N, C-alpha and C positions, 0 to 999 in steps of 0.2 A: 504493500500500500504506500502511496506517495501523495504529498500535497501538490505535486506537479503532474498528476494524471490529467490526460487531455480529453476534452469533449470531442466525440466523433463528429464528422461533418453532417451526418444524418442522425437526428435524435428527436424523440417525441413525434415521430411521423413526419418531420419536416423534410422537404426535398428541395434540391437546388433547381432553379429555373422553371418554376411552375407558373409564374405570373405572366400575363400578356404584355408584350413590349409594344406600347402604343404612345409613349410620351416623347415629345420633341424637345429640342433645346429651349424653345420659347416657353414650353410648359414648365421646364425646370427652373428657368430664370424667374418666372412668376411665382412658383412655389417658394424659391429661395427668398425673394423679396418679401413675400407675405410673411415668412417666418422671421426675417431679419429686421425689416423696417417697422418701427413702432416703439418698443421699449427704450432702446438706446436714444433715439432721436427726440423722444418726448420726455425722457426722465433723466438719463445720466449726463447729458451734455452740460447742464448747468453746474452740477456739483464738480465735475471734472475741470471745467474752465475756472471756476471760482477758487478751488483749493489746490490745484495741481499744475495746470499748464497755461492758464490765461488764454489769450487769442491763439497761442501756438498749439492749441488743442488740435488744430487741423493737421499738424505734423504727427501728433499722437494717433489720430485716426488712420493716417497712412501707414504708420508702423504696425498698428494693430491689424490692418487689412492685409499686409504682407504676411504676418504671422498666421492669420486665419486662412489665407489662400494656400500656404504650404501645408498646414494641417488638413485642409479640405481635400487636397490631392491625395494624401495618404488615406484619408477616410474613404475616398471614392474607390480606390483599388480594393480595399477591404469589402466594401459594400457590394462591389461587382463580383468578387471571387468567393465571398462567404455570405450570401444573402440568407442568413439564418436568424431566428428570433433572438432578441437580446442585444443587438447592436454591439457597442464596444466591449461589453461584458462577454458576449459570445466570441468575439474575435480574439480577445486575450485568452479566454478559456481554451480555445482551439489551438492557438499558437504557443502559448507559454505554459499552460497547465492550470489546474484548479485554483491554487492560491492566488496567482496573479490575476486570473479571471475574476475571482471573488473580489479582490481589492479594487480592480478596475470598476466592477459593477457597484461596489460600495461607494466609490468616489463619484461615479455618475449619479447615484442616488442622492448624494450630498449636493451635487450641482443642481439637480432638478428641484430638490426641496427648497434650496436657497433661491433658485430662479423664480419659482412660483411665489415665494415670499417677497422677493425683490419687486416683481411686477405688481403684486398686490399692494405693496407699499407705495410704489409710484402711482398706481391707479388711485389710491386714497388721496394722494397729493392733488391730482387733477379734480377729483370729486369735491374736495374741500375748497379748492380754488374757485370752482364753479359756484358752490354754495355761498362762499364769501362774496362773490360778485353780486349775489342776490340779497346780501345782507344777513345771511344765515351763518352762524358760527357754532362750532362744537365747543363743549367745555374743554379748557386747555388740557386737563389731565387725560382726556380721551382723544386728543388730536394728533398724537405722534408717539413714536417708540419710547421705550423706557429711558428717561433722562431726568431724574429727580431735581437736579440743579435748575432745570428749565421748567419744572412743574409739569412734565408730561410723563405718563406711565404706560399707556397702551394706545395703539392706533386702532380705534374701534372700527372705522370703515374698512381697513385692511382685513381685520378679522371677519367682518360680515361678508365681504366679497369672497373670501376663501370658503366660508360656509355655503354661500349661494352656489359657487362653482362646483363644489363637491356634490351638492344635491343634483345639479344639472348633469354632471358626468355620470352619476349613479343612474340617471334616467336614460342612459344610452344616447347621450348627445352626439349627433353626427355632424361633422364639419365637412361639407362637400366642397369640391373645387370652386364651385360658383360662389360660395360664401367667402372663401379665401380671396378670390379675385375682387369681389365686392368690397371687402375690407381693405384690400390693397388700393383700390381706386379712391376710397375715402381718405386713406392715409396720404396718397399723392395729392389729392385735392387740398387737404389741410396744409401740407407742406408748401404747395404752390401759393396758396393764399398768404401764408406767413412770409414767404420770400418776396413775392411781388409787392406786397404792401410794406413789409418791413424795410425793404431796401431804400425806401424814401426817408427813413428815419435813422439811417446809418450815419454815425459821426466818426470819421477816421481817427479822431483823437482817442476814441475808446479802445483802439487797437494798440495804443502805446501805454506801457511797454509791451511789445509783442510777445516776448518770452521772459516774463517776470520771474519764473522759477528755475530758469536754466535748463541744461540738457537733462538733468536728473528729473525735473518736473515733466518734461516731454515724455520720458520713458515711463514715469509713474502714471501720467495721463493715459499712455498707451495701454498700460496694465489695467487701468480702470475702465476705459472705453472698449476694451476687448469684449466686455459684456454686451456691447451694442451689436456685435456681429454674431452672437450665438443664435443658432437656428439654421445656419447654413447646412448642418448635417442632415437636414430634411431632404436636401438635394441628393446627397450621397446615398441615403437610405432608399431612395427610389430607383437605384441603379438597375435592379432586376426588371423594371418595367419600362426601360428606356430603349427606344430605337437607336441602334448604333451607339452603345454606351461608351465605347472607347473615345468617341469624339464629343458626344452630346453631354456626358456627365461633367467633364472639365469645363465645357462651355457654360453649362448651367451654374456651376460653382463660381467660376471666375466672373461670369457675366453678372450674377446677382451681387457678388462682392464689389465689383467695380462700380456698378450703379449705386449701390447703397453707400459706398465710400464717397462718391461725388455728392450725393444728397447730404451726407453728414458734414462734409466740408462746407458746402454752400450754407446750410443752416447754421453751422458754427460761426462762419464769417458774419452773417447777418445778425445772429444773436449777440455776439460780442461787440458788434458795431452799434447795435441799438442800445445796449445796456452795459455799463461798466462791469467787467467780469467779476469784480469783487461783490457785486449785488446778486449774482446768479446762483448762490447756494440755496436753491429752493427745489421742491419736488416737481414743480410744473413750469420749467424754465421758458418753454415756447409760449404758453399762454400768459405767463408772468410778463414776458417782454412786451406783449401787446397791451397789457394793462399798464405797463410802465410808460407807454407813449399815449395813454388815454384812449385806447381803442378797446374799451371794456367789452363791447358786443362781440368783436372778433375774438378776443380772449376767451369769452364764454363759448363761442362756436368751436374753437380749437379744443377747449376742455371737453365739450360734449363728444366731439369726434375721437379724441384720445381715449375717453372713457369707453366708447364702443369698441375701438380697435384693440386696446390693451386687454379688454375683457376676453376677447377671443384667444389672445396669447396665454392667459392664465388657464383657460379651459384646455387648450392644446397641451400645455405642459403638465397639468394635472392628469390628463388622459394618458400621456406618454409615460409618466412616472409610475402610475398604477400598473401599466402593462409591463414595465421593467421589473417591478416587484413580483408580478405574476410569473414572468419568465424565469426569474431566479428561483422562486419557490418550486417551480416545476422540476428544476434540477436538484431540489432537496436542500439547497444551501440556506434557504429561509423557511420558516415554519409553514406547514400546509394551510394555515389560516389564510395566507395571502393567495392561495391557489383556489379558493372557493369561488364558484361562479354563481351569480344570482340567476336562477332559472327563468324568471320573468323577463328580465331585461338583457340577459346574456352578457353581463359585464362582471369583472372581478370586483365585486362590491366592497368586500372587506379591505382589499388593498387600496381602493379609492378613498374609503372613509379614513383609513390610517393616514394616507397622504394629506388629506384635508386637515386632520387633527394636528399633525406635526407642523404643517405649513402655516396654519393660522397662529401658532405660538410664535414662530420666527417672525411672521409678518407683523404681529401685534407689538412685540417688545424689542426687536433688534433694529437699530438704525439702518437706513437704506444704504449708506456708503459701506458699512460693514458687510451687509448682505451681498452687495455687488462685488466687493473684493473677494469674499469667500467663494462666490460663484465662479469668478474668473480663475482663482487658484485651482479649484477642483477641475475646471475645464482644461487648463494648461497642463496639469499633471497627467490627465488621461490622454491628452494629445501627445505628450512625450512618450507615454507607454505605447500608443498606436504607431508612432514613428519608428521606435525600436522594433515593434511588432512587424512592421512592413519589411524591414531589413531581414528579420528572422524568417518571415514567410517566404521571401525570395530564396532563402537558403534551403528551406525544407520542402517547399512546394514547387520551386522552379519559377519560370517566367509565366506571366498571364497568357491565357489562350487568346485566339484572334478576337473573340467577341467580348473579351473582358477588358476593363479599363486598366491602363498601364501608367504608373507614375514614371516620368522620365528622370534620367540621371540618378538612379538609385546606386549607391547609398548617399550620394552627395546631398540631394534635396531633403531627404528625411533628417540627415544630420544638421543641415542648416535650420530646419524647422525646430529641432531640439534646442539648438543654441538660442534662437530667437525666443522660444517659449521660456527657457531658463532666464534669459535677460529680463523679460517682463515679470516673471515670478520673483526675481530678486528685488524688485521695487515695491512689492506688497509688504504691508506692515508686519512687524513681529507678532502683534496680537493675532492677525489673520492666520499666520503660520502656526501659532500655538493652538488655536482653535481647530485648525485643519488636522494637525498632528494628533490631537485628542480624538478626532473623528476616526482617523486611521487606526489608532490603538484600539478603540471600541470595536472596529471592524475585525481586527485580528482576534480579539477576545471572543467575539460572537462566532467567528469561524472555528476557533479551537473548541469552544463549548458545545456548539450545535452543528455548524455546517459540515465539518469534516466527517462526523459520524453519520449524518443523515443524507449525505450526498448520494444521488442516484448511482454515480460511478462506484462509490464505496460499496453500495449494496450489490452491484454487479460483481465486484471483486470477491 
């Protein structure tokens, strides 16, 4: 028996290549933009500009985009060659063995828990901004995460939205491609309104100093706004359903990343040109900028649009995380409690309720910046694992087949991806690292106490 026993390519009846290949490069770009554009552009830009990079945040976005593109290419080959349930968890399980697969899955669980909580916290900011514009204010103690010095203890709206989303996902909420595209057009419309109107209120003096925090601030900003690009993996996960995946998957990934990067840069330039960057440490920076220049109605419109579009992101993440817990429990590494399916709605109801319960605690009491940093660290760590995994997969499984996506210049590009990820990780705070390490230790303890003994592979042995 070994902690490095490997998951076979076909398990639980899963088979490779069963899905119909009918998605084009355009479909993938829209899918990627639908997943990427939203949280970062409406939530993270303000905090990152105010506390880390100033107007030089545009360079931070470019750095983060390069890192994401490199990781995305590695992800694409895995998704093309190993289209099995569980995503990164299953890839690492197959290539490195059970203990690495479990830790990768545990880290992805951390990322998704925090991402759900982060978006819920940002969503709360926009709802409160909208309510404030109508003259409605929450009691201060219930308006934000735990910070006794400021008189805040729990973010009530963030808690309520997680409860609502958990209920929706338990009712078998289905997000069709039409809904994704509709939300995407709403997002683009809001961004266009902001840019076209906001450009008339840009004061070039607000861009000075351009780089107030130095190179270190730009890198720290890149580590922070990396959060804004999470979601691109939805493109790679669709690899089995893509026509000519060797060409269209990288087009979908790179296309969605390039377009979203341009949007982030334009919005950041207008945002920091309209409002001094020192004033932008708010949860709803885009709407706040409109209120700053006395366009309260436009600010309210942006808040409503952001509320709608961010809600779909929370639903999507909650749905995905519940399925991740379900997949890991099928392998026996988590209790069978998460493997129970509600017969009426045909959803993993226990896993979904558990996700909602944990996420609402994080959303209610942990500040947004801490949530975003932890989310980024978890994502960067498992992208490093995947980059090493790609190199190892080439050694053990050989070159990709004709119809499978191929990352060029292996092992050079995966190694560059690892270096860039490590650079961004080095700029995250010590507190973030300590919390993350505690999470990893808890994962190792859970595996030693439960997962190793109950693993499906252990039972086979």
